[in-house]
C-alpha positions in Angstrom: 0.0 0.0 0.0 1.4 3.4 -1.0 1.7 6.0 1.8 1.3 9.8 1.5 4.9 10.2 2.5 5.9 8.1 -0.5 4.5 10.7 -3.0 7.2 13.1 -4.1 6.4 16.8 -3.5 6.8 18.4 -6.8 3.9 20.8 -7.3 3.3 20.9 -3.5 5.7 22.6 -1.1 5.1 22.4 2.6 7.3 24.6 4.7 5.4 24.8 8.0 2.9 22.7 9.8 -0.6 23.3 8.4 -1.9 25.8 9.3 1.2 27.9 9.6 1.8 30.7 12.1 0.7 33.5 9.8 -2.5 31.6 8.9 -3.2 31.0 12.6 -2.8 34.7 13.3 -5.2 35.6 10.5 -7.7 33.0 11.8 -7.7 34.9 15.1 -8.5 38.1 13.3 -11.1 36.3 11.2 -12.9 35.2 14.3 -12.8 38.7 15.8 -14.0 40.7 12.8 -15.8 38.4 10.3 -19.3 37.1 10.9 -19.3 33.5 12.1 -22.0 32.9 9.5 -19.5 33.2 6.7 -17.4 30.3 8.0 -14.1 29.0 6.5 -13.6 25.6 5.0 -9.9 25.6 5.6 -7.7 27.4 8.2 -5.2 28.5 5.6 -5.1 31.9 4.0 -4.2 32.4 0.4 -1.6 34.9 -0.6 -1.1 34.1 -4.3 -2.1 31.6 -7.0 -1.0 30.4 -10.4 -2.6 27.9 -12.7 -3.6 25.0 -10.4 -1.6 25.9 -7.3 -2.3 28.2 -4.4 0.4 29.6 -2.0 -0.6 30.5 1.5 0.7 33.4 3.6 3.3 31.0 5.2 4.7 30.0 1.8 3.1 26.6 1.6 2.0 25.7 -1.9 -1.1 23.5 -2.4 -2.5 21.8 -5.4 -5.9 23.2 -6.0 -8.7 20.7 -6.6 -11.5 23.1 -5.9 -10.9 26.0 -8.4 -12.8 28.3 -6.0 -15.8 26.1 -6.4 -15.5 25.7 -10.2 -14.7 29.4 -10.8 -11.1 29.4 -12.0 -11.6 26.8 -14.7 -9.0 28.6 -16.9 -6.6 28.7 -14.0 -5.8 30.8 -11.0 -4.7 34.3 -12.1 -4.6 33.3 -15.7 -2.3 35.7 -17.5 -4.8 36.3 -20.3 -7.5 37.2 -17.8 -5.2 39.4 -15.7 -4.1 41.3 -18.8 -7.7 41.8 -19.9 -8.7 43.0 -16.5 -5.8 45.4 -16.2 -6.6 46.9 -19.6 -10.3 47.2 -18.9 -10.0 48.7 -15.4 -7.7 51.5 -16.7 -10.4 52.5 -19.2 -13.8 52.0 -17.4 -14.5 50.9 -13.9 -18.3 51.3 -14.0 -21.1 53.2 -15.8 -24.1 50.8 -15.5 -25.1 49.3 -18.8 -28.6 50.7 -18.5 -27.3 54.2 -18.1 -24.3 54.4 -20.5 -23.9 51.1 -22.3 -20.6 49.7 -23.6 -19.6 47.1 -26.2 -18.1 44.4 -24.0 -21.5 43.6 -22.4 -22.8 42.9 -25.9 -19.8 40.9 -26.8 -20.3 38.6 -23.8 -24.0 38.2 -24.8 -22.9 37.3 -28.3 -20.5 34.6 -26.9 -23.3 33.2 -24.7 -25.6 33.0 -27.7 -22.9 31.1 -29.6 -22.0 28.5 -27.1 -25.2 27.8 -25.1 -27.3 24.9 -26.4 -29.9 25.5 -29.1 -29.9 26.7 -32.7 -32.3 29.6 -32.4 -32.1 33.3 -31.7 -30.9 34.0 -28.1 -30.5 36.9 -25.8 -29.0 37.4 -22.4 -29.0 39.6 -19.3 -25.8 39.9 -17.3 -25.8 39.9 -13.5 -23.4 39.3 -10.6 -23.9 35.9 -8.9 -25.4 32.5 -9.5 -28.2 33.1 -7.1 -29.1 36.4 -8.9 -29.2 34.6 -12.2 -31.6 31.9 -10.8 -33.8 34.6 -9.4 -34.0 36.4 -12.7 -34.7 33.2 -14.6 -37.7 32.6 -12.3 -38.9 36.2 -12.9 -38.5 35.8 -16.7 -40.3 32.4 -16.7 -43.2 33.7 -14.6 -43.5 36.8 -16.8 -43.5 34.8 -20.1 -45.9 32.1 -19.0 -48.2 34.1 -16.8 -47.9 31.2 -14.3 -46.3 31.2 -10.8 -45.4 27.6 -9.7 -41.7 26.6 -10.0 -40.6 22.9 -9.9 -37.2 22.2 -8.5 -35.3 18.9 -7.9 -34.6 17.3 -4.6 -30.9 17.5 -3.5 -30.7 20.8 -5.4 -28.7 23.9 -4.5 -29.6 27.2 -6.2 -28.3 29.9 -3.8 -28.8 31.7 -0.5 -31.2 34.4 -1.3 -34.8 34.0 0.0 -36.1 32.6 -3.3 -33.2 30.4 -4.0 -33.2 29.1 -0.4 -36.7 28.0 -1.0 -35.5 26.2 -4.1 -32.6 24.5 -2.2 -33.1 21.2 -0.4 -30.6 21.1 2.4 -31.7 22.9 5.5 -28.4 23.1 7.4 -26.5 25.3 6.9 -28.3 27.0 4.0 -31.8 27.5 5.3 -31.8 26.9 9.1 -33.5 29.8 10.9 -34.0 32.0 7.8 -37.6 31.3 7.0 -40.3 32.1 6.0 -39.4 31.3 2.4 -40.8 32.3 -1.0 -43.9 30.4 -1.9 -45.0 28.4 -4.9 -41.8 26.2 -5.0 -42.4 22.5 -5.4 -39.6 19.9 -5.1 -39.8 16.5 -6.9 -37.3 13.6 -6.9 -34.1 13.9 -9.0 -32.6 10.8 -10.5 -30.0 9.4 -8.2 -28.9 6.0 -9.7 -26.9 4.9 -6.7 -29.7 5.4 -4.2 -33.1 5.6 -5.8 -35.5 2.8 -6.8 -35.1 3.4 -10.5 -31.3 2.9 -10.8 -30.3 3.5 -14.5 -33.9 3.8 -15.8 -34.1 7.5 -16.2 -37.3 7.5 -18.1 -39.1 5.7 -15.2 -37.6 8.1 -12.7 -38.8 11.1 -14.7 -42.3 9.7 -15.1 -42.5 9.3 -11.3 -41.4 13.0 -10.9 -43.9 14.1 -13.5 -46.7 12.2 -11.7 -45.8 14.1 -8.6 -45.8 17.5 -10.4 -49.3 16.8 -11.7 -50.5 15.7 -8.3 -49.0 18.6 -6.4 -49.5 21.5 -8.8 -50.9 20.5 -12.2 -49.1 21.5 -15.4 -51.4 24.5 -16.1 -50.0 26.3 -13.1 -46.3 25.6 -13.7 -44.1 28.4 -15.0 -40.8 26.4 -15.1 -38.9 23.3 -14.2 -35.4 24.2 -13.1 -32.7 21.5 -12.8 -29.0 21.2 -12.5 -28.0 18.7 -15.3 -25.3 17.4 -13.0 -26.2 18.3 -9.4 -23.5 20.2 -7.6 -23.8 20.7 -3.8 -26.3 17.7 -3.8 -23.4 15.3 -4.5 -22.3 15.6 -8.2 -25.1 13.3 -9.0 -25.2 12.3 -12.7 -28.9 11.5 -13.6 -29.8 8.3 -15.4 -30.0 8.5 -19.2 -33.4 9.7 -20.3 -34.3 11.5 -17.0 -33.7 15.1 -18.1 -34.8 14.6 -21.7 -38.2 13.1 -20.5 -38.7 16.0 -18.1 -37.9 18.6 -20.7 -40.1 17.0 -23.3 -43.0 17.0 -20.8 -42.3 20.6 -20.0 -42.5 21.7 -23.7 -45.6 19.6 -24.3 -47.4 21.6 -21.6 -46.0 25.2 -22.1 -43.7 24.9 -19.2 -40.2 26.5 -19.5 -37.3 24.1 -19.0 -34.4 26.0 -17.2 -31.0 24.5 -16.9 -28.9 25.7 -13.9 -25.3 25.4 -15.2 -23.7 27.7 -12.7 -21.3 25.0 -11.6 -21.3 22.6 -14.6 -21.0 25.1 -17.4 -18.1 26.3 -19.6 -16.2 23.1 -20.4 -16.3 21.8 -16.9 -17.9 18.5 -17.9 -16.1 18.0 -21.3 -18.8 19.9 -23.2 -19.5 23.6 -23.2 -22.5 22.8 -21.0 -23.6 19.6 -19.2 -27.0 19.8 -20.9 -25.2 18.8 -24.1 -24.5 15.3 -22.6 -28.2 14.6 -22.3 -29.6 15.9 -25.5 -31.5 18.6 -23.6 -32.0 22.1 -25.1 -33.2 24.5 -22.3 -35.4 27.5 -22.8 -33.3 29.4 -20.3 -29.9 28.6 -19.0 -28.2 30.2 -15.9 -24.4 30.6 -15.8 -21.8 32.2 -13.5 -18.6 30.8 -11.8 -16.3 29.9 -14.7 -17.8 32.5 -17.0 -15.7 35.3 -15.4 -12.4 33.5 -15.0 -12.3 34.6 -11.4 -14.2 37.9 -11.7 -17.9 38.2 -10.5 -20.4 37.8 -13.4 -23.4 35.7 -14.2 -26.0 35.5 -16.9 -29.4 34.3 -17.9 -29.5 33.3 -21.6 -32.5 32.1 -23.4 -34.8 32.1 -26.4 -35.1 35.6 -27.7 -38.9 35.7 -27.5 -38.8 34.6 -23.8 -36.1 37.1 -22.8 -37.9 39.9 -24.6 -41.2 39.2 -22.8 -39.9 41.3 -19.8 -40.7 45.1 -19.8 -37.6 47.4 -20.0 -36.1 47.8 -16.6 -37.7 44.7 -15.3 -34.4 42.8 -15.1 -30.8 43.9 -14.6 -29.0 45.7 -11.8 -26.5 48.4 -10.9 -23.4 46.2 -11.2 -24.6 43.5 -13.6 -22.2 43.0 -16.5 -19.6 45.3 -15.0 -17.1 46.3 -17.8 -14.1 44.8 -15.9 -15.9 41.5 -15.4 -17.0 41.5 -19.0 -13.4 41.8 -20.1 -12.5 38.9 -17.9 -15.3 36.8 -19.2 -14.3 37.5 -22.8 -10.7 36.5 -22.0 -11.8 33.4 -20.2 -14.0 32.2 -23.1 -11.3 32.9 -25.6 -9.0 30.6 -23.5 -11.6 27.9 -23.5 -11.9 28.1 -27.3 -8.2 28.4 -28.1 -7.0 25.8 -25.6 -9.8 23.4 -26.3 -10.6 23.0 -22.6 -13.4 20.6 -23.4 -10.8 18.1 -24.6 -8.7 18.9 -21.6 -11.7 18.3 -19.3 -12.3 14.9 -20.9 -8.6 14.0 -20.4 -8.8 15.0 -16.7 -11.8 12.6 -16.4 -9.8 9.7 -17.8 -6.9 10.3 -15.3 -9.3 10.6 -12.4 -11.2 7.5 -13.3 -8.1 5.4 -13.9 -6.7 6.4 -10.5 -9.7 6.3 -8.3 -12.3 3.9 -9.8 -10.3 0.8 -8.6 -11.0 1.9 -5.0 -14.6 0.8 -5.5 -13.4 -2.8 -5.6 -10.5 -2.4 -3.1 -12.3 -0.6 -0.3 -15.8 -1.2 1.2 -16.0 2.5 2.1 -16.1 3.7 -1.5 -19.6 3.3 -3.0 -19.1 5.2 -6.3 -16.7 7.3 -8.3 -18.8 9.4 -10.7 -19.0 12.5 -12.7 -18.5 14.1 -16.1 -15.3 15.6 -17.4 -13.4 17.5 -14.7 -16.4 17.4 -12.4 -15.8 14.2 -10.4 -16.9 12.9 -7.0 -16.3 10.0 -4.6 -19.2 8.9 -2.4 -18.3 7.2 0.9 -20.3 4.8 3.0 -19.9 2.9 6.2 -18.5 -0.6 5.6 -21.0 -3.3 4.7 -23.8 -0.8 4.1 -25.0 2.1 2.1 -25.1 4.4 5.1 -23.4 7.7 4.4 -20.0 8.0 6.0 -19.5 11.7 6.8 -16.9 11.2 9.5 -14.6 9.4 7.1 -14.9 12.2 4.6 -14.0 14.8 7.3 -10.9 12.9 8.2 -9.8 12.6 4.5 -10.3 16.3 3.8 -8.4 17.3 6.9 -5.5 14.9 6.2 -5.4 16.0 2.5 -5.0 19.6 3.6 -2.1 18.6 5.8 -0.6 16.9 2.7 -0.9 20.0 0.5 -4.3 19.5 -1.3 -7.3 21.8 -1.4 -10.5 19.7 -1.8 -14.1 20.2 -1.1 -17.0 18.1 0.1 -20.6 18.0 -1.1 -23.6 15.7 -0.9 -26.9 15.9 0.8 -25.5 13.8 3.6 -22.0 15.4 3.5 -20.4 12.1 2.5 -19.0 13.1 -0.9 -15.7 14.5 -1.9 -15.8 16.6 -5.1 -12.9 17.2 -7.4 -12.9 20.4 -9.5 -9.4 21.1 -10.6 -8.6 24.0 -12.9 -8.9 22.7 -16.5 -5.4 23.9 -17.2 -3.9 21.6 -14.5 -1.0 19.5 -16.1 -0.8 15.8 -15.9 2.1 15.7 -13.4 0.3 18.0 -11.0 -3.0 16.1 -11.2 -1.3 12.7 -10.9 0.6 13.9 -7.8 -2.7 15.1 -6.3 -4.5 11.8 -7.1 -1.6 9.7 -5.7 -1.8 11.7 -2.4 -5.6 11.5 -2.3 -5.7 7.8 -3.1 -3.2 7.0 -0.3 -5.1 9.0 2.2 -8.4 7.4 1.3 -6.9 4.0 1.6 -5.1 4.8 4.9 -8.3 6.3 6.5 -10.6 3.6 5.2 -8.4 0.8 6.7 -7.6 2.6 10.0 
């Protein structure tokens, strides 16, 4: 059995115990001045980053398998993005597009129309965050259809605003104590092949969800179905073939808009421009954020032109939406995705992850599944001899991985899933080093 200490430190560099003294000092200031509600996943403080590594204030260098929760897909501090931001901020920090418009906003919308699914006229509105994009998608759907009910998927995460909390399944930490929530939101089961009764029969799973929609609401009252094509916080759950397509076909048959939340899964993350492309689904509206800005805050709702134009002027938008500096960053990030063929890179990352980690399913009785699409991969952990979620094991693995120089995140409705979201520009040596470390830790902790 390989040990963590046997893996050479090439991309990683650990100079102090983790966390180091400077990070410990900053943690004390954090506790004194930052709301406890913000939290901190790791007790280390970043000072700089490059590509797929992050260096903390004590000089320790970590391999980044989180990408800021899928934000830095083109790499941390990508030179192309940095140059674009520097050029833009020297010219125009802000005007508000509705007050004095600028070309880069239009250029981002043109790129969104080009790369999002569907061969029809499209338009977009640019915003600031994923939650804001979801809220606006709901507003647009309600305005266009004249209906109010919104169907969401169990295990979903859509944000922390009042409306998006209502659309999110998990109570703690996202919803606990924050109610009452926005009304007319109805959750139905999402396909979870590892755990639901339908397994790989996505059509049957969709029909069961549709039956529940008709029972709870009735299609005449539904404005939209909104679904993550590959669930994020819910556990990187890949739905069974036919599930999303059956749902979208039912929606279109009954005048219901189908909305794809691609905030985490979009922009080459899954090996296609958007995860919807894997399932043959063409959404009426699609929400994006995260990787769109290459590290700068920007989000969007993109959809059929006639739907987007159904809203009265001034009904959507915002003061900072589509800020010119963020637009410049987005254009640079998209250009990198195109020129470097990051879809192909994402698929290659998938092959390396699966080759390294999938054997653990047979080797360890704690690993229930290694799943995902492209560079959006996850490992679900269970207690030996059962399908009971094993959250304590995941906590130990993540803590030990940090000590060994990896930045990784958890997810899953039960907190028993480790998710891997490396920057798409990570090179093979860096990724293989990280996978060797992670595999050794998983094995050690599973057998301890």
